[in-house]
C-alpha positions as CSV (number, residue, x, y, z in Angstrom):
1,X,16.5,-7.7,-24.9
2,X,15.5,-3.9,-25.3
3,X,12.5,-5.0,-27.3
4,X,11.5,-7.6,-24.9
5,X,11.7,-5.2,-22.1
6,X,9.6,-2.6,-24.0
7,X,6.9,-5.2,-24.6
8,X,6.8,-6.0,-21.0
9,X,6.3,-2.4,-20.1
10,X,3.6,-2.0,-22.5
11,X,1.8,-5.1,-21.1
12,X,2.1,-3.8,-17.7
13,X,0.7,-0.4,-18.8
14,X,-2.3,-2.1,-20.4
15,X,-3.0,-3.9,-17.2
16,X,-2.9,-0.8,-15.1
17,X,-5.1,1.2,-17.6
18,X,-7.8,-1.5,-17.6
19,X,-8.1,-2.3,-14.0
20,X,-9.3,-0.7,-10.8
21,X,-7.6,-1.0,-7.4
22,X,-9.3,-3.4,-4.9
23,X,-10.1,-1.3,-1.8
24,X,-10.7,-4.7,0.3
25,X,-7.8,-7.3,0.8
26,X,-8.3,-10.5,-1.3
27,X,-8.3,-13.3,1.4
28,X,-6.3,-16.5,1.0
29,X,-6.3,-19.4,3.3
30,X,-3.7,-22.0,2.4
31,X,-0.3,-23.2,3.2
32,X,2.8,-21.2,2.1
33,X,5.5,-22.8,0.2
34,X,7.3,-23.9,3.5
35,X,4.2,-25.7,4.4
36,X,3.1,-23.3,7.2
37,X,-0.5,-22.1,7.4
38,X,-1.1,-18.7,5.8
39,X,-4.5,-17.0,6.3
40,X,-4.6,-13.4,5.6
41,X,-7.9,-12.5,7.1
42,X,-6.8,-14.3,10.3
43,X,-3.7,-12.1,10.5
44,X,-5.8,-9.0,9.9
45,X,-8.4,-9.9,12.5
46,X,-5.5,-10.2,15.0
47,X,-4.7,-6.6,14.3
48,X,-1.6,-7.2,12.2
49,X,-0.4,-5.2,9.2
50,X,0.4,-7.3,6.2
51,X,2.7,-6.6,3.2
52,X,1.8,-8.4,-0.1
53,X,4.8,-8.1,-2.4
54,X,4.4,-9.3,-6.1
55,X,7.5,-9.8,-8.0
56,X,8.5,-11.0,-11.6
57,X,11.1,-13.8,-11.4
58,X,13.4,-12.0,-13.8
59,X,13.0,-8.5,-12.3
60,X,16.2,-7.3,-11.0
61,X,14.7,-4.1,-9.6
62,X,12.2,-6.1,-7.3
63,X,14.5,-7.4,-4.6
64,X,15.8,-4.1,-3.3
65,X,12.3,-2.6,-2.4
66,X,11.5,-5.9,-0.6
67,X,14.6,-5.5,1.4
68,X,13.9,-1.8,2.2
69,X,10.3,-2.6,3.3
70,X,11.8,-5.6,5.4
71,X,14.2,-3.3,7.3
72,X,11.3,-0.8,8.0
73,X,9.0,-3.7,9.1
74,X,11.7,-5.2,11.4
75,X,12.3,-1.9,13.1
76,X,8.5,-1.8,14.0
77,X,8.5,-5.5,15.0
78,X,11.3,-4.8,17.4
79,X,9.0,-2.6,19.5
80,X,5.7,-4.3,18.4
81,X,6.6,-8.1,18.1
82,X,4.9,-9.9,15.4
83,X,2.6,-7.1,14.2
84,X,3.9,-6.8,10.7
85,X,3.9,-9.8,8.4
86,X,4.7,-10.2,4.8
87,X,4.2,-12.7,1.9
88,X,6.1,-12.8,-1.5
89,X,4.1,-13.8,-4.4
90,X,5.2,-14.3,-8.0
91,X,2.9,-12.2,-10.3
92,X,2.0,-15.3,-12.3
93,X,0.6,-18.9,-11.6
94,X,3.4,-20.6,-13.4
95,X,6.3,-19.9,-11.0
96,X,6.8,-22.9,-8.7
97,X,7.0,-23.0,-5.0
98,X,10.5,-24.1,-5.3
99,X,11.5,-21.0,-7.0
100,X,9.5,-18.7,-4.7
101,X,11.4,-20.4,-1.8
102,X,14.7,-19.7,-3.6
103,X,13.8,-16.1,-4.3
104,X,13.0,-15.3,-0.7
105,X,16.1,-17.1,0.5
106,X,18.6,-15.9,-2.0
107,X,17.6,-12.2,-1.4
108,X,17.8,-12.5,2.4
109,X,14.0,-11.8,2.9
110,X,13.4,-13.7,6.0
111,X,10.3,-11.5,6.8
112,X,8.5,-12.9,3.8
113,X,6.7,-16.2,3.6
114,X,7.1,-17.4,0.1
115,X,3.9,-18.1,-1.9
116,X,2.8,-19.2,-5.4
117,X,0.0,-18.3,-7.8
118,X,-0.2,-14.5,-7.5
119,X,-1.9,-13.7,-10.8
120,X,-5.5,-13.1,-9.5
121,X,-4.5,-11.0,-6.8
122,X,-2.3,-8.8,-9.0
123,X,-5.3,-8.2,-11.3
124,X,-7.6,-7.4,-8.4
125,X,-5.0,-4.9,-7.0
126,X,-4.7,-3.1,-10.3
127,X,-2.3,-4.7,-12.5
128,X,1.4,-5.6,-12.3
129,X,4.3,-3.2,-11.6
130,X,7.9,-4.2,-10.9
131,X,7.1,-4.8,-8.3
132,X,3.5,-4.4,-7.1
133,X,3.3,-3.6,-3.3
134,X,0.1,-3.8,-1.3
135,X,-0.2,-3.1,2.4
136,X,-3.5,-4.3,4.2
137,X,-4.7,-4.1,7.7
138,X,-7.5,-3.7,10.0
139,X,-10.6,-5.7,11.0
140,X,-12.3,-4.4,8.0
141,X,-9.5,-6.0,5.8
142,X,-8.7,-2.6,4.1
143,X,-6.1,-1.9,1.6
144,X,-4.1,1.0,3.4
145,X,-1.5,1.4,0.5
146,X,-0.7,0.1,-3.0
147,X,1.8,1.1,-5.6
148,X,2.8,-0.2,-9.0
149,X,5.9,2.0,-9.0
150,X,7.8,1.7,-5.9
151,X,10.0,4.6,-4.6
152,X,12.0,4.8,-1.4
153,X,9.7,7.3,0.1
154,X,7.1,4.6,0.0
155,X,8.6,2.9,3.1
156,X,8.0,6.1,5.1
157,X,4.3,6.1,4.0
158,X,4.0,2.4,4.7
159,X,5.6,2.9,8.1
160,X,3.3,5.6,9.0
161,X,0.3,3.6,7.9
162,X,1.4,0.5,10.1
163,X,2.0,2.7,13.0
164,X,-1.5,4.4,12.6
165,X,-3.0,0.9,12.5
166,X,-1.2,-0.5,15.6
167,X,-0.9,2.8,17.7
168,X,-3.2,5.5,16.4
169,X,-1.4,9.1,16.1
170,X,-2.7,11.8,18.3
171,X,-5.4,14.0,16.8
172,X,-6.6,11.4,14.4
173,X,-8.7,8.5,15.5
174,X,-10.1,5.4,13.6
175,X,-13.0,5.3,11.3
176,X,-15.7,2.9,12.2
177,X,-13.7,1.8,15.2
178,X,-10.8,0.6,13.0
179,X,-7.4,2.4,13.1
180,X,-6.9,3.0,9.4
181,X,-7.1,6.7,10.2
182,X,-7.4,8.3,6.6
183,X,-9.2,7.0,3.7
184,X,-8.5,8.2,0.2
185,X,-10.8,7.0,-2.7
186,X,-11.0,6.1,-5.5
187,X,-7.6,5.1,-6.2
188,X,-6.6,5.5,-9.1
189,X,-8.7,8.6,-9.6
190,X,-9.7,10.1,-13.0
191,X,-11.9,13.1,-11.6
192,X,-12.9,13.5,-8.0
193,X,-11.0,11.9,-5.2
194,X,-12.3,11.9,-1.7
195,X,-10.5,12.1,1.7
196,X,-12.2,11.1,4.9
197,X,-11.1,10.8,8.5
198,X,-12.3,11.2,12.1
199,X,-10.9,13.8,14.4
200,X,-10.6,13.4,18.2
201,X,-10.8,17.1,18.9
202,X,-11.2,20.4,16.9
203,X,-8.1,21.8,15.8
204,X,-5.9,23.3,12.9
205,X,-6.0,21.2,9.8
206,X,-3.9,21.0,6.5
207,X,-4.6,18.8,3.5
208,X,-2.1,19.1,0.7
209,X,-1.2,17.2,-2.5
210,X,2.5,16.7,-3.6
211,X,3.7,15.1,-6.9
212,X,6.2,12.4,-7.0
213,X,9.3,14.9,-6.6
214,X,7.7,16.3,-3.5
215,X,6.5,19.6,-4.9
216,X,3.2,20.8,-3.5
217,X,0.7,20.8,-6.4
218,X,-2.5,21.5,-4.5
219,X,-4.0,22.7,-1.2
220,X,-7.4,20.8,-0.4
221,X,-8.0,22.3,3.0
222,X,-6.2,24.7,5.3
223,X,-7.6,26.2,8.4
224,X,-9.7,24.9,11.3
225,X,-11.8,21.7,11.7
226,X,-14.4,20.6,14.2
227,X,-14.2,17.3,16.0
228,X,-15.9,14.4,14.1
229,X,-15.9,13.0,10.7
230,X,-14.2,15.4,8.2
231,X,-14.8,14.8,4.5
232,X,-13.1,16.7,1.4
233,X,-13.4,16.2,-2.3
234,X,-10.7,17.2,-4.7
235,X,-10.9,17.3,-8.5
236,X,-7.8,15.7,-10.1
237,X,-8.7,16.7,-13.6
238,X,-5.8,19.4,-13.7
239,X,-3.3,17.0,-12.6
240,X,-1.1,15.0,-15.1
241,X,-1.2,11.1,-14.9
242,X,1.1,9.9,-12.2
243,X,1.6,9.3,-8.6
244,X,0.8,11.8,-5.9
245,X,0.9,11.9,-2.1
246,X,-1.8,13.5,-0.1
247,X,-0.7,14.7,3.5
248,X,-3.2,15.3,6.3
249,X,-1.7,17.2,9.1
250,X,-3.8,17.8,12.3
251,X,-3.0,18.0,16.1
252,X,0.7,17.7,15.5
253,X,0.3,14.3,13.5
254,X,0.7,14.0,9.7
255,X,-0.5,11.0,7.8
256,X,0.5,10.5,4.2
257,X,-1.7,8.7,1.6
258,X,-0.3,7.8,-1.9
259,X,-2.8,7.7,-4.9
260,X,-2.7,7.5,-8.7
261,X,-4.1,9.9,-11.2
262,X,-5.1,7.9,-14.4
263,X,-7.2,10.0,-16.8
């Protein structure tokens, strides 16, 4: 069993190393495993945030993150009804719809519509983690957040991203008319990574980077910024491979964006 697990981890690592994260959501337009219509771009064009959850059927660590995300999304839907949707996909194309229905039901994941055949999407979003979680939103169908290594703090990052989409925070406005507020690209990064956003008004600005433990490892910008589009570039060469969080604070609002460094 240990050897099988090690082989699975190695396979996942190869997939991650050989792939680039899609910056635009991969559309689907078909019935879910309950027979209900499921059209991703229609959800996004309606202003909804959508969680795409890719799981391995034998992955015991996959249901708890799905449940944590559901609890967060349900709190948002309580005040913004129907604005957060979720789909649960197996990471492969061989798991049946019957299993996907059972996986959702047995794990009490009522938010998630069960789907099948997730292999192509997993490859497009950068490879398989246990689980792979993708958050998409906006009329430009943007990938707002993705991770192959879920941690509890990710629910906070996802929550902030969703709230920014459906009710933009003070001090930061949408880019190109879409409330996706802060863009961090490319992700993963091996050299320079860019951050871009639009300010409603001039004011104090701070952009910092923290590692997975929350320890600050870099200050990208600190001081005063004029209203309008703000762009900064940060070289990640000195950072070790891993997951980092970029925090943008301005006008009393803080927005967090997660990114991977992969040299």
